[in-house]
C-alpha positions in Angstrom: 105.0 195.3 0.0 107.5 196.8 2.4 107.4 195.4 6.0 105.0 192.6 5.0 105.1 188.9 4.8 103.9 187.0 1.8 102.7 183.4 2.3 102.7 180.8 -0.4 101.0 178.2 1.9 98.3 176.2 0.3 95.4 174.6 2.2 95.0 171.7 -0.3 96.7 170.2 -3.4 94.1 171.9 -5.7 94.8 175.4 -4.5 95.9 177.7 -7.4 99.5 179.0 -7.3 100.4 182.4 -5.9 100.4 185.4 -8.3 103.4 185.3 -10.6 106.4 187.5 -9.8 105.7 187.6 -6.1 108.6 187.1 -3.7 108.5 185.2 -0.4 110.7 185.1 2.7 112.7 181.9 3.5 110.0 180.7 5.9 107.2 180.9 3.3 107.3 177.1 2.7 106.8 176.3 6.4 103.7 174.6 7.8 100.8 176.9 8.5 100.5 175.5 12.0 102.1 177.6 14.8 105.1 176.1 16.6 104.5 173.5 19.2 105.1 174.5 22.8 102.4 175.8 25.2 99.1 173.9 25.6 96.9 175.4 22.9 93.2 174.7 22.7 90.5 176.1 20.4 88.1 178.4 22.1 86.1 179.5 19.1 85.9 178.7 15.4 83.7 178.5 12.3 83.8 176.5 9.1 84.4 178.3 5.8 82.7 178.2 2.4 83.0 180.1 -0.8 80.8 182.8 -2.5 81.3 185.8 -0.2 81.2 189.4 -1.1 84.4 191.3 -2.1 86.1 194.0 0.0 88.7 196.7 -0.7 90.0 199.4 1.7 87.6 198.3 4.4 87.8 197.1 8.0 86.0 194.0 9.3 85.2 193.9 13.0 84.0 190.4 13.9 82.7 189.3 17.2 83.7 185.9 18.7 82.3 184.3 21.8 84.8 182.2 23.8 84.2 178.8 25.3 87.3 178.6 27.4 89.8 181.1 28.7 93.6 181.3 28.4 96.8 183.3 29.0 97.6 183.9 25.3 95.8 184.0 22.0 96.4 183.3 18.3 94.2 183.6 15.3 93.8 181.5 12.1 92.8 183.4 9.0 91.9 181.6 5.8 91.9 182.4 2.1 90.9 178.8 1.3 88.3 179.7 -1.3 89.9 182.9 -2.5 90.9 183.3 -6.2 93.5 186.0 -5.7 96.0 187.0 -2.9 94.5 188.2 0.3 96.3 191.2 1.9 95.9 191.7 5.6 96.9 195.3 6.3 96.5 195.0 10.1 94.8 192.6 12.6 93.9 193.5 16.1 92.1 191.8 19.0 90.3 193.5 21.9 87.6 193.0 24.5 84.2 193.9 23.0 82.1 196.4 25.0 78.9 196.6 23.0 78.0 196.4 19.3 81.1 197.5 17.4 82.7 199.2 20.4 85.8 197.8 22.1 87.7 198.5 25.3 90.7 200.5 24.0 92.8 199.5 27.0 92.7 195.8 25.8 93.3 196.6 22.1 96.3 194.5 20.9 98.0 194.1 17.6 98.3 190.7 16.1 101.5 189.8 14.2 102.5 187.1 11.7 106.1 186.1 11.9 106.7 189.4 13.7 105.1 191.5 10.9 101.8 193.4 11.2 100.9 192.7 7.6 100.7 189.5 5.6 99.6 188.3 2.2 97.9 184.9 1.7 98.0 183.1 -1.6 94.7 181.7 -2.9 94.0 178.5 -1.0 96.3 179.5 1.9 95.7 180.0 5.6 97.9 181.4 8.3 98.2 181.1 12.1 99.3 184.3 13.9 102.0 184.7 16.4 101.0 184.3 20.0 99.4 187.6 21.3 100.0 188.3 25.0 96.3 188.8 25.5 94.3 187.4 28.5 91.2 185.7 27.3 88.3 185.0 29.6 85.8 182.2 29.1 82.2 183.0 28.0 83.0 186.5 26.8 82.8 188.5 23.6 86.0 189.6 21.8 86.3 191.7 18.7 88.8 190.8 16.0 89.4 193.7 13.6 91.0 193.2 10.1 91.9 195.9 7.7 91.8 194.9 4.0 93.7 197.5 2.0 93.5 195.7 -1.4 90.6 194.2 -3.4 89.9 190.7 -2.0 87.9 189.2 -4.9 85.6 186.4 -3.9 85.9 185.8 -0.2 86.2 182.9 2.2 83.3 183.1 4.5 80.9 181.5 7.0 77.4 182.6 5.9 75.3 182.0 8.9 77.1 183.7 11.8 74.0 184.1 14.1 76.0 187.1 15.3 76.2 190.7 14.2 79.6 191.7 12.7 80.6 195.1 11.3 82.1 196.5 8.2 83.6 200.0 8.0 85.4 202.1 5.3 89.1 202.7 5.5 91.5 201.5 8.2 89.5 201.5 11.5 91.1 198.4 13.0 92.4 200.3 16.0 89.3 202.5 16.4 87.3 202.4 19.6 84.2 201.9 17.4 83.5 201.5 13.7 82.3 204.7 12.2 79.5 204.4 9.7 79.4 200.6 10.2 77.4 198.3 8.1 76.0 195.3 10.1 76.4 191.8 8.6 75.7 188.3 10.0 78.5 186.4 8.3 82.1 185.8 9.2 84.9 186.5 6.6 88.4 184.9 6.6 88.5 184.5 10.4 88.2 180.8 11.1 89.7 180.1 14.6 90.8 181.6 17.9 93.1 179.5 20.0 94.2 180.1 23.6 96.9 178.8 25.9 95.3 176.9 28.8 97.5 174.3 30.6 94.4 172.8 32.4 92.4 172.2 29.2 91.5 168.6 28.4 91.1 169.3 24.7 88.7 170.7 22.2 85.2 169.3 21.4 84.2 169.9 17.7 80.5 170.1 16.8 80.3 169.0 13.1 77.1 169.3 11.3 74.6 171.4 9.3 72.1 174.1 10.1 70.9 172.7 13.4 74.5 172.7 14.6 75.1 176.1 12.9 72.3 177.6 15.1 69.6 178.3 12.6 66.4 178.8 14.6 68.1 180.1 17.7 68.0 183.7 18.8 70.7 185.7 16.9 73.4 187.3 19.1 72.4 185.3 22.2 74.9 182.4 21.9 72.1 179.8 22.2 73.2 177.3 19.6 73.4 173.9 21.1 77.3 173.8 21.0 77.3 177.1 22.9 75.0 175.6 25.5 77.2 172.5 25.7 80.2 174.8 26.4 78.2 176.4 29.2 77.4 173.0 30.8 81.0 171.8 30.5 82.3 175.0 32.3 79.7 174.8 35.0 80.6 171.2 35.7 84.3 172.0 36.2 85.4 170.4 32.9 87.9 172.5 30.9 87.2 172.0 27.2 87.2 174.3 24.3 84.1 173.9 22.1 84.2 174.8 18.4 81.2 174.9 16.1 81.9 173.8 12.5 78.3 173.5 11.4 77.4 174.8 7.9 73.8 175.4 7.0 72.7 173.2 4.1 75.7 170.9 4.4 75.5 167.3 3.3 77.3 164.0 3.7 77.2 162.9 0.1 77.5 166.0 -2.1 79.1 169.4 -2.3 76.7 172.3 -1.8 76.2 175.5 -3.7 75.5 179.1 -2.5 77.5 178.8 0.7 76.4 175.3 1.7 79.9 174.1 1.8 81.9 171.1 0.6 80.6 167.7 1.5 81.3 166.5 5.0 84.1 164.0 3.9 85.8 166.7 1.9 85.9 169.3 4.7 86.4 166.9 7.6 90.2 167.3 7.6 90.0 171.1 7.7 87.0 171.4 10.0 87.7 168.6 12.4 91.0 166.9 12.2 93.1 170.1 11.9 91.4 171.9 14.7 93.7 172.7 17.6 93.6 170.2 20.5 90.6 168.2 19.1 89.8 165.3 21.4 86.1 164.7 20.6 83.9 165.2 17.6 80.1 165.3 17.6 78.8 164.3 14.2 75.4 165.9 14.0 72.7 166.7 11.4 74.2 166.7 7.9 72.3 163.5 6.9 69.0 165.3 7.2 69.9 167.4 4.1 70.8 164.3 2.2 67.4 162.6 3.1 65.5 165.8 2.2 67.1 166.5 -1.1 65.2 166.4 -4.4 67.0 163.2 -5.2 67.2 161.7 -1.7 69.9 159.2 -1.0 69.4 155.9 0.8 70.2 155.2 4.4 72.9 152.8 3.3 74.7 155.7 1.5 74.7 158.0 4.4 75.7 155.2 6.8 78.6 154.4 4.6 79.9 158.0 4.8 79.4 158.1 8.5 81.6 155.0 8.8 84.3 156.7 6.8 84.2 159.8 9.1 84.3 157.6 12.3 87.3 155.7 10.9 89.2 158.9 10.0 88.5 160.4 13.5 89.6 157.2 15.3 92.8 157.0 13.1 93.6 160.5 14.5 92.9 159.3 18.1 89.7 161.4 18.3 86.6 160.0 20.0 83.3 160.2 18.2 79.9 161.1 19.5 77.3 160.2 16.8 74.0 162.1 16.9 70.6 160.6 16.0 68.6 162.7 13.6 65.8 165.0 14.8 62.2 164.6 13.6 61.3 166.8 10.6 57.7 165.9 9.6 55.9 169.0 8.2 59.2 170.6 7.1 59.3 171.6 3.5 61.5 168.7 2.3 60.0 165.9 4.4 58.9 162.7 2.7 57.9 159.3 3.7 61.1 158.0 2.1 63.2 160.5 4.0 61.5 159.5 7.2 62.3 155.8 6.5 65.9 156.8 6.0 66.0 158.8 9.2 64.7 155.8 11.1 67.2 153.4 9.6 70.1 155.8 10.2 69.1 156.3 13.8 68.9 152.6 14.4 72.3 152.1 13.0 73.8 154.8 15.1 72.4 153.1 18.2 73.7 149.7 17.2 76.9 148.1 18.4 78.1 147.9 14.8 78.2 151.7 14.4 81.6 152.3 15.8 80.4 155.4 17.6 82.0 155.9 21.0 78.9 157.5 22.4 75.4 158.4 21.0 73.7 161.8 21.5 70.0 161.1 21.2 68.9 164.3 19.5 65.7 162.6 18.3 64.3 161.7 21.8 65.5 164.9 23.2 63.4 167.0 20.9 60.5 164.9 19.6 56.9 164.8 20.7 56.5 161.6 22.7 52.9 161.3 21.3 54.1 161.8 17.7 57.8 161.0 17.4 58.1 162.1 13.8 57.5 165.7 14.9 59.1 168.1 17.3 57.5 168.7 20.6 55.9 172.2 20.0 58.1 173.9 22.6 61.2 172.7 20.8 60.2 173.8 17.3 61.5 177.1 15.9 58.4 177.2 13.8 59.7 175.7 10.5 59.4 172.1 11.8 63.0 171.4 10.8 65.2 173.5 13.1 64.9 173.6 16.9 64.2 176.9 18.6 66.0 178.0 21.8 64.2 175.4 23.9 65.1 172.7 21.4 68.7 173.8 21.4 68.7 173.5 25.2 67.2 170.0 24.9 69.9 168.8 22.6 72.7 170.3 24.8 71.1 168.9 27.9 71.0 165.4 26.4 74.8 165.2 26.3 76.2 163.1 29.2 79.1 165.1 30.6 80.6 162.0 32.1 81.6 161.1 28.5 84.3 163.7 28.8 85.8 162.4 32.1 85.7 163.8 35.6 85.7 167.4 36.5 89.2 168.9 36.6 88.4 171.8 39.0 
């Protein structure tokens, strides 16, 4: 393709090779990470799974809500679960006004090695060049991607808890998306980083549906990691916060239908490789193991937790372990699962856990008179996921002093 860049980068050793007969520039074998230099920190991100719908000659306009601001921006786009090359025909970033509308004054082209188009091999990801785009904290941006060729099965984040937009043809630079179809998933776009010299690092929230925001009000940014970002900013602490929760995710087993690879398998991509990561909060994955048709034991999930803690510490990342929230009356509750939750929570609180800090999600959300159940005000109604008040309770239980003193 004239004027384009073709990437042969693979995200893992098992990624399939690029289409035969394709040519690549001399830089195609380089690392997908952008060059070191300015102080980059992640301001937004999602974790990716397989199984998404296919696109061709369509524009995606996806809304991202920032946690921290910066003087420049870069995007990471992933074809990790793709089975054929992904052609990006044009990528742009702008300030969102409302729904699919952007402020055209802020509309900025994003380039990759100086090119406006790029092709990703199956399994590959790419980090854009730095865009001279001022990013404010706690704001909505729109990232528009034109897909001129058939994508095949897509790399996606199923539960966006945010309305995104799909339009026909190349509308990446349009002020709004004409004839837009609304969707709640994210496709291909996995991270937004910013340059912020004052940032102390990135906090990654790693978990399942409670972290992903199921049960919170869509489009309101009321997931508990969003609310933690709000608290950090208000306290004068400059951290990016990234949510890599995947609904249905588990510690011990890969999931189907968008539930993602097991926590250990995706930990590198969704925690260790995130820009500027300094802290990880390991949250609610074990609930799905305990509630499965063939529930695992507390010893099994504790063993996996220990592995994740060791991997984080080896990368000089501090670990906040979360206790598990109550779930009696939820569809997959059982006495055996409750016993596992109790044992897991006791281990997390013990000196032997290896956790640097403990986020007590259980006591933050439970009914004091019946600790195996949510306090009614914290329950979304399904007895498994917190509602908005429950999300606030979890975020409010984080001791901000864990992250050091205020920097401003």
